[in-house]
Biotite code that builds the C-alpha atoms (Angstrom):
import biotite.structure as struc

atoms = struc.array([
    struc.Atom([119.501, 138.680, 81.950], chain_id="A", res_id=1, res_name="MET", atom_name="CA", element="C"),
    struc.Atom([116.948, 135.970, 84.415], chain_id="A", res_id=2, res_name="GLU", atom_name="CA", element="C"),
    struc.Atom([113.891, 137.800, 82.542], chain_id="A", res_id=3, res_name="ASP", atom_name="CA", element="C"),
    struc.Atom([115.425, 137.098, 78.992], chain_id="A", res_id=4, res_name="ILE", atom_name="CA", element="C"),
    struc.Atom([115.939, 133.099, 80.257], chain_id="A", res_id=5, res_name="LEU", atom_name="CA", element="C"),
    struc.Atom([112.221, 132.734, 81.588], chain_id="A", res_id=6, res_name="THR", atom_name="CA", element="C"),
    struc.Atom([110.575, 134.738, 78.339], chain_id="A", res_id=7, res_name="ASP", atom_name="CA", element="C"),
    struc.Atom([112.592, 132.347, 76.442], chain_id="A", res_id=8, res_name="ASN", atom_name="CA", element="C"),
    struc.Atom([111.863, 128.890, 78.589], chain_id="A", res_id=9, res_name="LEU", atom_name="CA", element="C"),
    struc.Atom([107.881, 130.437, 78.492], chain_id="A", res_id=10, res_name="ALA", atom_name="CA", element="C"),
    struc.Atom([107.873, 131.574, 74.640], chain_id="A", res_id=11, res_name="ASP", atom_name="CA", element="C"),
    struc.Atom([109.716, 127.033, 74.027], chain_id="A", res_id=12, res_name="ALA", atom_name="CA", element="C"),
    struc.Atom([107.323, 126.047, 77.032], chain_id="A", res_id=13, res_name="LEU", atom_name="CA", element="C"),
    struc.Atom([103.695, 128.028, 75.492], chain_id="A", res_id=14, res_name="GLY", atom_name="CA", element="C"),
    struc.Atom([104.879, 127.744, 71.976], chain_id="A", res_id=15, res_name="GLY", atom_name="CA", element="C"),
    struc.Atom([103.615, 123.969, 70.844], chain_id="A", res_id=16, res_name="PRO", atom_name="CA", element="C"),
    struc.Atom([100.901, 123.750, 73.101], chain_id="A", res_id=17, res_name="LEU", atom_name="CA", element="C"),
    struc.Atom([99.331, 127.769, 72.146], chain_id="A", res_id=18, res_name="SER", atom_name="CA", element="C"),
    struc.Atom([100.403, 126.761, 68.805], chain_id="A", res_id=19, res_name="GLU", atom_name="CA", element="C"),
    struc.Atom([98.641, 123.459, 68.918], chain_id="A", res_id=20, res_name="ALA", atom_name="CA", element="C"),
    struc.Atom([96.085, 124.770, 71.037], chain_id="A", res_id=21, res_name="LEU", atom_name="CA", element="C"),
    struc.Atom([95.173, 127.426, 68.037], chain_id="A", res_id=22, res_name="ALA", atom_name="CA", element="C"),
    struc.Atom([94.806, 124.922, 65.398], chain_id="A", res_id=23, res_name="ASN", atom_name="CA", element="C"),
    struc.Atom([91.740, 123.904, 65.827], chain_id="A", res_id=24, res_name="PRO", atom_name="CA", element="C"),
    struc.Atom([92.297, 120.282, 63.818], chain_id="A", res_id=25, res_name="VAL", atom_name="CA", element="C"),
    struc.Atom([95.505, 119.730, 65.095], chain_id="A", res_id=26, res_name="GLY", atom_name="CA", element="C"),
    struc.Atom([94.576, 120.734, 68.302], chain_id="A", res_id=27, res_name="GLY", atom_name="CA", element="C"),
    struc.Atom([91.536, 118.584, 68.791], chain_id="A", res_id=28, res_name="SER", atom_name="CA", element="C"),
    struc.Atom([94.665, 115.465, 68.765], chain_id="A", res_id=29, res_name="ASN", atom_name="CA", element="C"),
    struc.Atom([96.625, 117.123, 71.087], chain_id="A", res_id=30, res_name="ALA", atom_name="CA", element="C"),
    struc.Atom([93.443, 117.121, 73.342], chain_id="A", res_id=31, res_name="ILE", atom_name="CA", element="C"),
    struc.Atom([92.246, 114.073, 72.760], chain_id="A", res_id=32, res_name="ALA", atom_name="CA", element="C"),
    struc.Atom([95.504, 112.661, 73.619], chain_id="A", res_id=33, res_name="PHE", atom_name="CA", element="C"),
    struc.Atom([96.002, 114.713, 76.765], chain_id="A", res_id=34, res_name="LEU", atom_name="CA", element="C"),
    struc.Atom([92.010, 113.238, 77.587], chain_id="A", res_id=35, res_name="VAL", atom_name="CA", element="C"),
    struc.Atom([93.241, 109.482, 77.003], chain_id="A", res_id=36, res_name="ILE", atom_name="CA", element="C"),
    struc.Atom([96.098, 109.567, 78.313], chain_id="A", res_id=37, res_name="ALA", atom_name="CA", element="C"),
    struc.Atom([95.277, 111.721, 81.729], chain_id="A", res_id=38, res_name="SER", atom_name="CA", element="C"),
    struc.Atom([92.009, 109.032, 82.073], chain_id="A", res_id=39, res_name="PHE", atom_name="CA", element="C"),
    struc.Atom([94.546, 106.038, 81.799], chain_id="A", res_id=40, res_name="GLY", atom_name="CA", element="C"),
    struc.Atom([96.796, 107.549, 84.570], chain_id="A", res_id=41, res_name="ALA", atom_name="CA", element="C"),
    struc.Atom([93.845, 108.279, 86.360], chain_id="A", res_id=42, res_name="GLY", atom_name="CA", element="C"),
    struc.Atom([92.472, 104.290, 85.955], chain_id="A", res_id=43, res_name="MET", atom_name="CA", element="C"),
    struc.Atom([95.994, 102.955, 86.596], chain_id="A", res_id=44, res_name="ALA", atom_name="CA", element="C"),
    struc.Atom([96.432, 105.364, 90.189], chain_id="A", res_id=45, res_name="LEU", atom_name="CA", element="C"),
    struc.Atom([92.970, 103.323, 90.956], chain_id="A", res_id=46, res_name="ILE", atom_name="CA", element="C"),
    struc.Atom([93.274, 99.815, 89.322], chain_id="A", res_id=47, res_name="TYR", atom_name="CA", element="C"),
    struc.Atom([96.992, 98.611, 90.900], chain_id="A", res_id=48, res_name="VAL", atom_name="CA", element="C"),
    struc.Atom([96.613, 100.008, 94.439], chain_id="A", res_id=49, res_name="PRO", atom_name="CA", element="C"),
    struc.Atom([92.561, 98.169, 94.223], chain_id="A", res_id=50, res_name="LEU", atom_name="CA", element="C"),
    struc.Atom([94.502, 95.188, 92.998], chain_id="A", res_id=51, res_name="ARG", atom_name="CA", element="C"),
    struc.Atom([97.128, 94.918, 95.266], chain_id="A", res_id=52, res_name="LEU", atom_name="CA", element="C"),
    struc.Atom([95.015, 95.369, 98.210], chain_id="A", res_id=53, res_name="PHE", atom_name="CA", element="C"),
    struc.Atom([92.305, 93.218, 96.238], chain_id="A", res_id=54, res_name="LEU", atom_name="CA", element="C"),
    struc.Atom([95.204, 90.351, 96.894], chain_id="A", res_id=55, res_name="THR", atom_name="CA", element="C"),
    struc.Atom([97.206, 90.331, 99.353], chain_id="A", res_id=56, res_name="ILE", atom_name="CA", element="C"),
    struc.Atom([93.216, 89.981, 101.464], chain_id="A", res_id=57, res_name="THR", atom_name="CA", element="C"),
    struc.Atom([92.779, 86.865, 99.073], chain_id="A", res_id=58, res_name="ALA", atom_name="CA", element="C"),
    struc.Atom([95.778, 86.003, 99.917], chain_id="A", res_id=59, res_name="ARG", atom_name="CA", element="C"),
    struc.Atom([95.650, 86.007, 103.720], chain_id="A", res_id=60, res_name="SER", atom_name="CA", element="C"),
    struc.Atom([92.050, 85.226, 103.569], chain_id="A", res_id=61, res_name="ARG", atom_name="CA", element="C"),
    struc.Atom([93.020, 81.328, 101.849], chain_id="A", res_id=62, res_name="ARG", atom_name="CA", element="C"),
    struc.Atom([96.002, 80.954, 104.321], chain_id="A", res_id=63, res_name="LEU", atom_name="CA", element="C"),
    struc.Atom([93.755, 81.545, 107.421], chain_id="A", res_id=64, res_name="LYS", atom_name="CA", element="C"),
    struc.Atom([91.608, 78.537, 105.458], chain_id="A", res_id=65, res_name="LEU", atom_name="CA", element="C"),
    struc.Atom([94.323, 76.652, 105.118], chain_id="A", res_id=66, res_name="LEU", atom_name="CA", element="C"),
    struc.Atom([95.651, 76.897, 108.977], chain_id="A", res_id=67, res_name="GLN", atom_name="CA", element="C"),
    struc.Atom([92.377, 76.447, 110.286], chain_id="A", res_id=68, res_name="ARG", atom_name="CA", element="C"),
    struc.Atom([91.787, 73.364, 107.661], chain_id="A", res_id=69, res_name="ILE", atom_name="CA", element="C"),
    struc.Atom([95.133, 72.094, 108.887], chain_id="A", res_id=70, res_name="ARG", atom_name="CA", element="C"),
    struc.Atom([94.616, 72.911, 112.399], chain_id="A", res_id=71, res_name="ARG", atom_name="CA", element="C"),
    struc.Atom([90.983, 70.719, 111.714], chain_id="A", res_id=72, res_name="LEU", atom_name="CA", element="C"),
    struc.Atom([92.982, 67.884, 110.035], chain_id="A", res_id=73, res_name="ARG", atom_name="CA", element="C"),
    struc.Atom([95.855, 67.032, 113.708], chain_id="A", res_id=74, res_name="GLU", atom_name="CA", element="C"),
    struc.Atom([92.645, 66.909, 115.532], chain_id="A", res_id=75, res_name="GLU", atom_name="CA", element="C"),
    struc.Atom([91.183, 64.350, 113.466], chain_id="A", res_id=76, res_name="LEU", atom_name="CA", element="C"),
    struc.Atom([94.170, 62.354, 113.640], chain_id="A", res_id=77, res_name="THR", atom_name="CA", element="C"),
    struc.Atom([94.451, 62.974, 117.548], chain_id="A", res_id=78, res_name="GLN", atom_name="CA", element="C"),
    struc.Atom([92.770, 59.760, 119.245], chain_id="A", res_id=79, res_name="PRO", atom_name="CA", element="C"),
    struc.Atom([89.767, 61.290, 121.053], chain_id="A", res_id=80, res_name="LEU", atom_name="CA", element="C"),
    struc.Atom([89.415, 61.832, 125.157], chain_id="A", res_id=81, res_name="GLU", atom_name="CA", element="C"),
    struc.Atom([87.175, 59.486, 127.296], chain_id="A", res_id=82, res_name="THR", atom_name="CA", element="C"),
])
């Protein structure tokens, strides 16, 4: 019983893919789609973490700069000690 199910599953999954790869006209469209989709997924996996990292570091630099400006303004408002 299990052999029949695995054979049917293998035929169901392998049938359309093997037909697409065997047919040079239709298969090229499927292969082109798979290549473009894999490039898109790869770019998303690289771009999203990189963009998050750059955004977080830019915000932290901006926050440190604002804190330094506030500290310098506070020091300027205080009278000089003689």
